[in-house]
MARROKE-67436 format. One record per residue: z, y, x of N, C-alpha, C in turn; residue in one letter. Coordinates in pm, 1 decimal, always signed. Layout:
BEGIN
+----------+----------+----------+----------+----------+----------+----------+----------+----------+---------+
!      nzz !      nyy !      nxx !     cazz !     cayy !     caxx !      czz !      cyy !      cxx ! residuo !
+----------+----------+----------+----------+----------+----------+----------+----------+----------+---------+
!        Z !        Y !        X !        Z !        Y !        X !        Z !        Y !        X !       a !
...
+----------+----------+----------+----------+----------+----------+----------+----------+----------+---------+
//
This chain:
BEGIN
+----------+----------+----------+----------+----------+----------+----------+----------+----------+---------+
!      nzz !      nyy !      nxx !     cazz !     cayy !     caxx !      czz !      cyy !      cxx ! residuo !
+----------+----------+----------+----------+----------+----------+----------+----------+----------+---------+
!  +1643.7 !  -3004.7 !  +5367.7 !  +1538.4 !  -2908.1 !  +5342.4 !  +1507.6 !  -2835.5 !  +5472.4 !       x !
!  +1384.1 !  -2796.7 !  +5482.0 !  +1346.6 !  -2721.3 !  +5600.7 !  +1394.3 !  -2577.3 !  +5587.0 !       x !
!  +1401.3 !  -2512.0 !  +5698.1 !  +1448.3 !  -2373.5 !  +5698.2 !  +1354.1 !  -2283.4 !  +5617.9 !       x !
!  +1227.5 !  -2315.7 !  +5617.7 !  +1127.6 !  -2237.9 !  +5542.8 !  +1157.3 !  -2243.0 !  +5392.4 !       x !
!  +1187.0 !  -2362.0 !  +5343.7 !  +1217.5 !  -2378.2 !  +5200.9 !  +1347.3 !  -2306.6 !  +5164.7 !       x !
!  +1444.6 !  -2313.2 !  +5251.3 !  +1572.0 !  -2247.1 !  +5226.1 !  +1552.4 !  -2096.6 !  +5218.5 !       x !
!  +1475.0 !  -2041.8 !  +5310.4 !  +1448.1 !  -1897.6 !  +5309.6 !  +1373.1 !  -1855.2 !  +5183.4 !       x !
!  +1278.6 !  -1938.0 !  +5141.3 !  +1202.3 !  -1907.8 !  +5019.9 !  +1293.4 !  -1908.8 !  +4897.5 !       x !
!  +1383.7 !  -2007.2 !  +4891.1 !  +1477.4 !  -2016.1 !  +4779.4 !  +1569.6 !  -1894.8 !  +4776.3 !       x !
!  +1619.7 !  -1854.2 !  +4890.7 !  +1709.5 !  -1738.9 !  +4897.7 !  +1638.8 !  -1610.1 !  +4857.7 !       x !
!  +1514.4 !  -1591.6 !  +4902.4 !  +1441.3 !  -1470.3 !  +4864.9 !  +1409.0 !  -1471.6 !  +4715.9 !       x !
!  +1379.9 !  -1588.4 !  +4662.2 !  +1354.3 !  -1600.1 !  +4518.8 !  +1479.3 !  -1572.8 !  +4438.0 !       x !
!  +1592.8 !  -1617.1 !  +4487.9 !  +1718.7 !  -1593.0 !  +4419.8 !  +1753.9 !  -1444.6 !  +4421.8 !       x !
!  +1723.1 !  -1378.4 !  +4528.4 !  +1751.3 !  -1235.7 !  +4542.1 !  +1666.8 !  -1153.6 !  +4444.2 !       x !
!  +1541.2 !  -1189.6 !  +4425.3 !  +1448.9 !  -1114.1 !  +4340.5 !  +1441.6 !  -1166.6 !  +4197.2 !       x !
!  +1524.9 !  -1263.7 !  +4164.6 !  +1512.5 !  -1329.0 !  +4034.7 !  +1533.5 !  -1232.2 !  +3917.8 !       x !
!  +1633.5 !  -1145.9 !  +3922.7 !  +1659.5 !  -1052.4 !  +3812.4 !  +1544.1 !   -953.7 !  +3796.7 !       x !
!  +1499.6 !   -900.2 !  +3907.8 !  +1390.9 !   -801.8 !  +3902.4 !  +1262.7 !   -867.8 !  +3852.5 !       x !
!  +1236.9 !   -987.4 !  +3896.0 !  +1116.5 !  -1059.0 !  +3853.7 !  +1122.2 !  -1091.5 !  +3704.2 !       x !
!  +1238.1 !  -1132.5 !  +3655.5 !  +1248.9 !  -1166.2 !  +3513.1 !  +1233.2 !  -1040.2 !  +3426.8 !       x !
!  +1288.0 !   -927.1 !  +3471.2 !  +1269.7 !   -802.3 !  +3397.1 !  +1122.3 !   -762.9 !  +3392.6 !       x !
!  +1055.9 !   -778.2 !  +3503.8 !   +913.9 !   -743.8 !  +3510.9 !   +831.6 !   -834.3 !  +3419.0 !       x !
!   +861.7 !   -963.0 !  +3418.0 !   +789.4 !  -1057.0 !  +3332.5 !   +813.9 !  -1026.3 !  +3184.4 !       x !
!   +938.2 !   -991.7 !  +3148.0 !   +967.4 !   -956.8 !  +3009.0 !   +893.8 !   -829.7 !  +2967.9 !       x !
!   +886.4 !   -732.6 !  +3057.9 !   +813.9 !   -609.2 !  +3029.1 !   +665.7 !   -637.6 !  +3007.5 !       x !
!   +608.8 !   -721.1 !  +3092.2 !   +467.2 !   -756.9 !  +3077.8 !   +444.4 !   -831.3 !  +2946.3 !       x !
!   +534.7 !   -921.2 !  +2910.3 !   +522.0 !   -993.3 !  +2782.9 !   +527.5 !   -897.8 !  +2664.3 !       x !
!   +619.2 !   -802.0 !  +2668.5 !   +630.3 !   -705.6 !  +2558.8 !   +506.0 !   -618.3 !  +2549.8 !       x !
!   +451.0 !   -578.2 !  +2663.5 !   +328.7 !   -497.6 !  +2662.6 !   +211.1 !   -576.6 !  +2606.4 !       x !
!   +204.1 !   -705.7 !  +2638.9 !    +97.1 !   -789.9 !  +2583.4 !   +110.1 !   -801.2 !  +2431.7 !       x !
!   +232.3 !   -820.3 !  +2383.5 !   +253.5 !   -829.8 !  +2238.7 !   +216.7 !   -697.7 !  +2172.0 !       x !
!   +256.3 !   -586.9 !  +2231.6 !   +222.5 !   -455.8 !  +2177.0 !    +71.1 !   -436.0 !  +2172.2 !       x !
!     +1.3 !   -479.1 !  +2276.6 !   -144.8 !   -466.2 !  +2279.1 !   -207.2 !   -548.8 !  +2166.8 !       x !
!   -158.1 !   -669.5 !  +2143.5 !   -212.2 !   -753.1 !  +2036.2 !   -185.6 !   -691.8 !  +1899.3 !       x !
!    -68.1 !   -632.9 !  +1883.2 !    -36.0 !   -569.0 !  +1755.2 !   -129.7 !   -451.3 !  +1730.7 !       x !
!   -153.3 !   -370.9 !  +1833.7 !   -244.4 !   -256.5 !  +1819.7 !   -384.8 !   -304.3 !  +1786.2 !       x !
!   -430.8 !   -409.5 !  +1850.8 !   -564.5 !   -463.1 !  +1823.4 !   -573.1 !   -513.0 !  +1678.9 !       x !
!   -470.8 !   -584.7 !  +1632.6 !   -472.0 !   -637.1 !  +1495.2 !   -469.7 !   -524.1 !  +1392.6 !       x !
!   -388.2 !   -422.9 !  +1416.3 !   -382.3 !   -309.9 !  +1323.0 !   -516.3 !   -237.6 !  +1318.9 !       x !
!   -579.1 !   -221.4 !  +1434.5 !   -710.1 !   -155.6 !  +1438.6 !   -814.2 !   -236.3 !  +1362.3 !       x !
!   -812.9 !   -367.2 !  +1378.2 !   -909.8 !   -451.6 !  +1307.2 !   -886.5 !   -447.3 !  +1156.7 !       x !
!   -761.5 !   -453.4 !  +1113.8 !   -731.5 !   -448.0 !   +970.6 !   -772.9 !   -312.9 !   +912.6 !       x !
!   -746.2 !   -207.0 !   +987.2 !   -787.3 !    -73.9 !   +942.5 !   -937.9 !    -61.2 !   +932.1 !       x !
!  -1009.1 !   -116.1 !  +1029.3 !  -1155.4 !   -109.3 !  +1029.2 !  -1211.4 !   -189.0 !   +911.4 !       x !
!  -1156.7 !   -306.3 !   +886.5 !  -1203.9 !   -388.2 !   +774.7 !  -1176.3 !   -316.7 !   +642.3 !       x !
!  -1058.6 !   -258.3 !   +627.8 !  -1025.6 !   -186.8 !   +505.3 !  -1114.6 !    -66.3 !   +484.1 !       x !
!  -1139.9 !    +10.6 !   +590.0 !  -1226.6 !   +127.1 !   +579.0 !  -1368.6 !    +85.0 !   +544.5 !       x !
!  -1417.0 !    -22.6 !   +605.3 !  -1551.5 !    -72.9 !   +576.1 !  -1564.1 !   -112.2 !   +429.2 !       x !
!  -1466.7 !   -186.7 !   +380.9 !  -1471.5 !   -231.2 !   +241.4 !  -1465.0 !   -111.6 !   +147.1 !       x !
!  -1377.8 !    -16.2 !   +176.7 !  -1366.0 !   +101.5 !    +90.6 !  -1495.5 !   +181.7 !    +88.3 !       x !
!  -1558.0 !   +201.4 !   +203.9 !  -1681.2 !   +281.0 !   +207.4 !  -1794.6 !   +210.2 !   +134.2 !       x !
!  -1800.7 !    +77.3 !   +144.0 !  -1904.6 !     +4.2 !    +70.6 !  -1882.4 !    +13.3 !    -79.7 !       x !
!  -1757.2 !     +3.5 !   -123.5 !  -1728.2 !    +12.4 !   -266.5 !  -1757.6 !   +153.0 !   -317.4 !       x !
!  -1718.8 !   +254.0 !   -241.5 !  -1743.6 !   +392.4 !   -282.1 !  -1893.1 !   +421.7 !   -286.3 !       x !
!  -1966.9 !   +368.9 !   -191.4 !  -2111.4 !   +390.3 !   -188.1 !  -2177.2 !   +320.6 !   -307.0 !       x !
!  -2130.2 !   +202.7 !   -341.9 !  -2187.0 !   +128.7 !   -454.2 !  -2161.0 !   +202.2 !   -585.3 !       x !
!  -2039.2 !   +255.7 !   -602.4 !  -2006.6 !   +329.1 !   -725.0 !  -2087.8 !   +457.6 !   -736.2 !       x !
!  -2111.2 !   +525.0 !   -625.2 !  -2184.8 !   +651.2 !   -627.9 !  -2333.6 !   +628.5 !   -654.2 !       x !
!  -2387.8 !   +517.1 !   -609.9 !  -2530.5 !   +493.9 !   -625.5 !  -2566.2 !   +427.7 !   -759.3 !       x !
!  -2468.6 !   +383.3 !   -834.6 !  -2494.9 !   +318.5 !   -963.1 !  -2522.1 !   +425.0 !  -1068.9 !       x !
!  -2641.0 !   +419.9 !  -1125.5 !  -2678.9 !   +512.7 !  -1231.9 !  -2681.6 !   +433.1 !  -1361.0 !       x !
!  -2611.8 !   +483.0 !  -1459.4 !  -2605.7 !   +413.0 !  -1586.3 !  -2695.0 !   +485.6 !  -1685.6 !       x !
!  -2790.3 !   +413.7 !  -1739.0 !  -2885.8 !   +472.8 !  -1832.4 !  -2856.8 !   +419.0 !  -1971.8 !       x !
!  -2849.3 !   +509.0 !  -2068.2 !  -2819.2 !   +471.2 !  -2205.1 !  -2935.1 !   +511.6 !  -2295.3 !       x !
!  -2981.2 !   +418.0 !  -2375.2 !  -3089.8 !   +444.8 !  -2469.1 !  -3029.5 !   +441.0 !  -2609.3 !       x !
!  -3062.8 !   +544.5 !  -2687.3 !  -3004.2 !   +554.7 !  -2820.5 !  -3113.2 !   +596.5 !  -2919.1 !       x !
!  -3112.4 !   +534.8 !  -3035.7 !  -3208.2 !   +569.5 !  -3140.6 !  -3149.2 !   +683.4 !  -3223.4 !       x !
!  -3212.7 !   +800.6 !  -3217.4 !  -3162.4 !   +918.7 !  -3288.8 !  -3247.0 !   +952.6 !  -3410.7 !       x !
!  -3327.7 !   +860.9 !  -3457.3 !  -3415.2 !   +890.3 !  -3570.9 !  -3334.0 !   +918.5 !  -3697.6 !       x !
!  -3223.4 !   +849.3 !  -3717.3 !  -3141.0 !   +872.1 !  -3836.1 !  -3081.0 !  +1011.8 !  -3832.4 !       x !
!  -3036.1 !  +1057.0 !  -3718.6 !  -2980.0 !  +1191.7 !  -3706.0 !  -3089.9 !  +1294.6 !  -3727.1 !       x !
!  -3208.0 !  +1271.7 !  -3670.5 !  -3320.6 !  +1364.8 !  -3687.3 !  -3359.1 !  +1376.7 !  -3834.6 !       x !
!  -3365.1 !  +1263.9 !  -3904.8 !  -3398.2 !  +1266.3 !  -4047.7 !  -3292.6 !  +1343.1 !  -4127.5 !       x !
!  -3168.1 !  +1323.9 !  -4094.7 !  -3059.9 !  +1393.5 !  -4164.0 !  -3067.8 !  +1544.0 !  -4141.8 !       x !
!  -3089.1 !  +1585.6 !  -4016.6 !  -3097.3 !  +1728.0 !  -3985.9 !  -3220.2 !  +1789.9 !  -4052.6 !       x !
!  -3332.4 !  +1720.4 !  -4049.5 !  -3451.8 !  +1775.1 !  -4114.1 !  -3433.3 !  +1780.1 !  -4266.2 !       x !
!  -3359.7 !  +1685.3 !  -4322.4 !  -3329.4 !  +1688.1 !  -4465.2 !  -3240.4 !  +1807.7 !  -4499.5 !       x !
!  -3146.0 !  +1840.4 !  -4412.4 !  -3060.5 !  +1957.4 !  -4435.2 !  -3141.1 !  +2086.9 !  -4425.6 !       x !
!  -3229.3 !  +2095.7 !  -4329.0 !  -3308.0 !  +2219.7 !  -4314.9 !  -3406.3 !  +2231.1 !  -4432.3 !       x !
!  -3457.0 !  +2120.1 !  -4484.0 !  -3548.4 !  +2124.1 !  -4599.1 !  -3468.1 !  +2165.1 !  -4724.5 !       x !
!  -3347.0 !  +2117.9 !  -4736.8 !  -3265.8 !  +2153.6 !  -4853.2 !  -3226.6 !  +2298.8 !  -4848.2 !       x !
!  -3199.9 !  +2351.2 !  -4731.7 !  -3161.0 !  +2492.4 !  -4722.2 !  -3281.4 !  +2583.0 !  -4745.2 !       x !
!  -3401.2 !  +2540.0 !  -4709.8 !  -3520.7 !  +2621.8 !  -4735.7 !  -3556.6 !  +2617.8 !  -4883.5 !       x !
!  -3529.2 !  +2510.2 !  -4954.9 !  -3555.0 !  +2499.8 !  -5098.2 !  -3456.3 !  +2585.6 !  -5177.9 !       x !
!  -3335.0 !  +2601.2 !  -5127.7 !  -3231.5 !  +2675.6 !  -5196.5 !  -3260.8 !  +2824.1 !  -5194.2 !       x !
!  -3335.7 !  +2871.2 !  -5102.7 !  -3362.5 !  +3016.1 !  -5093.0 !  -3461.7 !  +3058.1 !  -5191.3 !       x !
+----------+----------+----------+----------+----------+----------+----------+----------+----------+---------+
//
């Protein structure tokens, strides 16, 4: 081997522990960044879905139609009977 290669190998051997620690730290930071991004996306999707569902429930108006003629006839029959009794 040439002296240049030997010197490069020795310097690499000297810095190997520090370099491996640095690489592991960078890997952990990358994983942490991905986890934060995924949690943010899941939170955003959940909030979006919840707001759409809440908006849909609030804007839904339920209209009920009921025939009250039978009740009206009954009440008018009671008022007619009470006026006849007097």
